[in-house]
C-alpha positions as CSV (number, residue, x, y, z in Angstrom):
1,X,-12.1,-15.9,5.7
2,X,-11.4,-19.1,3.8
3,X,-7.7,-18.5,2.9
4,X,-4.8,-18.7,5.4
5,X,-1.2,-17.5,5.2
6,X,-0.1,-21.2,4.7
7,X,-2.6,-21.4,1.8
8,X,-1.1,-18.2,0.3
9,X,2.4,-19.5,0.6
10,X,1.5,-22.8,-1.1
11,X,-0.3,-20.9,-3.9
12,X,2.7,-18.6,-4.5
13,X,5.2,-21.5,-4.4
14,X,3.3,-23.3,-7.2
15,X,3.0,-20.1,-9.3
16,X,6.7,-19.5,-8.8
17,X,7.5,-22.9,-10.1
18,X,5.3,-22.3,-13.2
19,X,6.9,-18.8,-13.7
20,X,10.4,-20.3,-13.5
21,X,9.5,-23.0,-16.1
22,X,8.2,-20.4,-18.5
23,X,11.2,-18.2,-17.9
24,X,13.6,-21.1,-18.8
25,X,11.6,-21.9,-21.9
26,X,11.8,-18.2,-23.1
27,X,15.5,-18.1,-22.3
28,X,16.1,-21.3,-24.3
29,X,14.7,-19.6,-27.4
30,X,16.5,-16.3,-26.8
31,X,13.3,-14.5,-25.7
32,X,12.9,-12.1,-22.8
33,X,10.2,-13.3,-20.4
34,X,10.6,-10.8,-17.6
35,X,11.2,-7.8,-19.9
36,X,7.5,-7.2,-20.2
37,X,6.0,-7.8,-16.7
38,X,2.4,-7.2,-17.9
39,X,2.7,-9.9,-20.5
40,X,4.5,-12.2,-17.9
41,X,1.7,-11.8,-15.4
42,X,-1.0,-12.4,-18.0
43,X,0.7,-15.7,-18.9
44,X,0.9,-16.9,-15.3
45,X,-2.5,-15.7,-14.2
46,X,-4.0,-19.1,-15.2
47,X,-1.6,-20.7,-12.6
48,X,-3.0,-18.4,-9.9
49,X,-6.5,-19.5,-10.6
50,X,-5.6,-23.2,-10.9
51,X,-3.4,-23.3,-7.8
52,X,-5.9,-21.3,-5.7
53,X,-8.7,-23.7,-6.6
54,X,-6.5,-26.7,-5.7
55,X,-5.8,-25.2,-2.2
56,X,-9.5,-24.4,-1.7
57,X,-10.5,-28.0,-2.7
58,X,-8.7,-29.2,0.5
59,X,-11.5,-27.6,2.5
60,X,-14.5,-27.5,0.1
61,X,-16.2,-30.1,-2.0
62,X,-17.2,-28.1,-5.0
63,X,-14.7,-25.5,-6.3
64,X,-15.0,-24.4,-9.9
65,X,-12.5,-22.3,-11.8
66,X,-13.4,-20.8,-15.1
67,X,-12.1,-17.3,-15.8
68,X,-14.1,-16.7,-19.0
69,X,-15.6,-13.3,-19.6
70,X,-18.6,-12.9,-17.3
71,X,-17.7,-15.9,-15.3
72,X,-16.0,-15.9,-11.9
73,X,-12.4,-16.9,-11.8
74,X,-13.3,-19.3,-8.9
75,X,-16.7,-20.2,-7.5
76,X,-16.9,-22.0,-4.1
77,X,-20.3,-23.7,-4.3
78,X,-20.3,-24.9,-0.7
79,X,-20.4,-21.3,0.7
80,X,-21.7,-19.6,-2.5
81,X,-18.7,-17.3,-2.8
82,X,-17.1,-15.9,-6.0
83,X,-13.4,-15.1,-6.0
84,X,-11.5,-13.0,-8.5
85,X,-7.8,-13.6,-8.8
86,X,-5.4,-10.8,-9.9
87,X,-1.7,-10.5,-10.1
88,X,0.3,-7.3,-10.6
89,X,3.8,-6.0,-10.7
90,X,2.6,-2.4,-10.6
91,X,3.9,0.4,-12.8
92,X,7.1,2.4,-12.5
93,X,6.9,5.9,-11.3
94,X,9.9,8.1,-10.5
95,X,13.2,6.3,-10.2
96,X,12.9,2.6,-9.3
97,X,9.7,2.9,-7.2
98,X,6.5,1.3,-8.3
99,X,2.9,2.3,-7.8
100,X,0.1,-0.3,-7.6
101,X,-3.4,0.4,-8.9
102,X,-5.8,-2.5,-8.3
103,X,-8.3,-2.9,-11.1
104,X,-11.4,-4.9,-11.9
105,X,-13.9,-5.1,-14.7
106,X,-16.6,-2.5,-14.0
107,X,-19.4,-4.3,-15.7
108,X,-18.7,-7.6,-13.8
109,X,-18.6,-6.0,-10.3
110,X,-21.8,-4.1,-11.1
111,X,-23.6,-7.2,-12.3
112,X,-22.4,-9.5,-9.5
113,X,-23.1,-7.0,-6.7
114,X,-20.2,-8.2,-4.6
115,X,-17.1,-10.3,-5.1
116,X,-14.1,-11.5,-3.1
117,X,-10.7,-10.6,-4.5
118,X,-7.1,-11.8,-4.2
119,X,-4.5,-9.4,-5.4
120,X,-1.0,-10.8,-5.5
121,X,1.7,-8.2,-5.8
122,X,5.1,-9.4,-7.1
123,X,8.5,-8.0,-7.9
124,X,10.3,-8.3,-11.2
125,X,12.2,-11.5,-10.3
126,X,9.1,-13.2,-8.8
127,X,10.8,-13.7,-5.4
128,X,9.0,-11.1,-3.2
129,X,5.2,-10.8,-2.7
130,X,2.4,-9.1,-1.0
131,X,-0.8,-11.2,-0.9
132,X,-4.0,-9.3,-0.3
133,X,-7.4,-10.9,0.3
134,X,-10.5,-8.6,0.0
135,X,-13.8,-9.7,1.4
136,X,-17.0,-8.8,-0.4
137,X,-16.0,-5.8,-2.5
138,X,-18.8,-3.9,-4.3
139,X,-18.9,-1.3,-7.0
140,X,-18.7,1.3,-4.3
141,X,-15.2,0.1,-3.6
142,X,-14.1,1.1,-7.1
143,X,-14.0,4.3,-9.2
144,X,-16.1,4.3,-12.4
145,X,-13.9,3.5,-15.4
146,X,-12.1,6.4,-17.0
147,X,-12.5,7.2,-20.6
148,X,-10.3,4.9,-22.7
149,X,-9.8,2.3,-19.9
150,X,-11.8,-0.3,-21.8
151,X,-14.1,-0.9,-18.9
152,X,-11.4,-1.4,-16.3
153,X,-12.1,0.5,-13.0
154,X,-9.5,1.5,-10.4
155,X,-9.9,0.5,-6.7
156,X,-10.9,3.2,-4.2
157,X,-8.4,2.1,-1.6
158,X,-9.8,4.5,1.0
159,X,-12.9,2.3,1.1
160,X,-11.7,-1.1,-0.1
161,X,-8.7,-1.3,2.3
162,X,-11.2,-1.5,5.2
163,X,-12.1,-5.0,3.9
164,X,-8.5,-6.4,3.4
165,X,-6.6,-9.2,5.1
166,X,-2.9,-9.2,4.3
167,X,-1.7,-12.9,4.2
168,X,1.9,-12.3,3.0
169,X,3.8,-9.0,3.3
170,X,2.1,-6.1,4.8
171,X,1.0,-2.5,4.2
172,X,1.5,0.8,5.9
173,X,-0.9,3.7,6.0
174,X,1.5,6.5,5.0
175,X,-0.8,9.1,6.7
176,X,-0.2,7.5,10.1
177,X,3.5,7.4,9.4
178,X,3.6,11.1,8.5
179,X,1.4,12.0,11.5
180,X,3.6,10.2,13.9
181,X,6.7,11.8,12.5
182,X,5.2,15.3,12.6
183,X,4.1,14.8,16.2
184,X,7.6,13.7,17.2
185,X,9.0,16.8,15.5
186,X,6.5,19.0,17.3
187,X,7.5,17.6,20.6
188,X,11.2,18.1,19.9
189,X,10.6,21.6,18.7
190,X,8.7,22.5,21.8
191,X,11.4,21.0,24.1
192,X,14.3,22.7,22.2
193,X,12.5,26.1,22.3
194,X,11.9,25.8,26.0
195,X,15.6,25.0,26.6
196,X,16.7,27.9,24.5
197,X,14.4,30.3,26.4
198,X,15.6,29.1,29.7
199,X,19.2,29.5,28.7
200,X,18.5,33.1,27.5
201,X,16.7,33.8,30.7
202,X,19.7,32.6,32.8
203,X,22.1,34.6,30.6
204,X,19.9,37.7,31.0
205,X,19.8,37.4,34.8
206,X,23.6,37.0,34.9
207,X,24.2,40.4,33.3
208,X,24.5,43.4,35.5
209,X,21.4,45.7,35.6
210,X,23.5,48.6,34.4
211,X,24.6,46.8,31.3
212,X,21.4,47.8,29.3
213,X,23.0,47.1,25.9
214,X,23.8,43.5,26.6
215,X,20.4,42.9,28.2
216,X,18.7,44.3,25.1
217,X,20.7,41.9,22.9
218,X,19.3,39.0,25.0
219,X,15.8,40.4,24.8
220,X,16.1,40.6,21.0
221,X,17.4,37.1,20.8
222,X,14.5,35.9,22.9
223,X,12.0,37.6,20.7
224,X,13.5,36.3,17.5
225,X,13.5,32.8,19.0
226,X,9.9,33.1,19.9
227,X,8.9,34.2,16.4
228,X,11.0,31.4,14.8
229,X,9.3,28.9,17.1
230,X,5.8,30.1,16.4
231,X,6.4,30.0,12.6
232,X,7.8,26.5,12.9
233,X,4.9,25.3,15.0
234,X,2.4,26.8,12.5
235,X,4.1,25.0,9.5
236,X,4.2,21.7,11.4
237,X,0.6,22.1,12.5
238,X,-0.5,22.8,9.0
239,X,1.2,19.6,7.8
240,X,-0.3,17.6,10.6
241,X,-3.8,18.9,9.6
242,X,-3.2,18.0,6.0
243,X,-2.2,14.4,6.7
244,X,-5.1,14.0,9.1
245,X,-7.7,15.1,6.6
246,X,-6.1,13.7,3.4
247,X,-7.3,10.4,1.9
248,X,-5.3,7.5,3.1
249,X,-2.2,6.7,1.1
250,X,-0.6,3.2,1.3
251,X,2.9,1.7,1.1
252,X,3.1,-2.0,0.6
253,X,5.9,-4.2,2.0
254,X,6.9,-7.4,0.3
255,X,7.9,-10.8,1.8
256,X,10.4,-13.1,0.1
257,X,9.1,-16.6,-0.6
258,X,11.8,-19.1,-1.4
């Protein structure tokens, strides 16, 4: 682990300055810089490589940044580590939410065997970030490229996230969030059911033995409550089993850097 949170903050602040300068230049000519985030990120990717290399040179003697096809974005000769730098704003899904698919060049990762990666996730205005450092990813941590993807392969997060350190922002395993919520609902459902059964039992005992009709009404209500409870428990248990066995799904939280 050769990058710290302070390193990440310094890198992002420098990239922010570069992004702001470019935005102002585009504005002065009446162009839209942030209207196409993919283009914006491609233009500032050079700053990510340059500023990351500057930070690394504070601790290492020989740090080389290149970025040409087939070459590592950054090579730290002192420890013989290659680092790939990526920046992404994700893609819009439903509404205003964004999904993030971390990609790499399939041929490169296969040829290199293993590489370190930094993925910087950013918002549209370049104010909030999630900075992820991945240690020693291999081709096993990515899916083979799909047809028409031009050799770009998508990260298999179920495997790769085991190797991540989050330096800015954070991430949540949605499976854990759903499992916790379902368990709480199960506990509440069981407690509510027990309370209702006890209340019906008290009401049943308060009715005179000769009042068969009223007692039968309570018995029917108890049976209906038991059936309702069993159906609810089954649905919740099925949902719990689904999230326990499903592949992990992640939600990323961003941190504002001023």
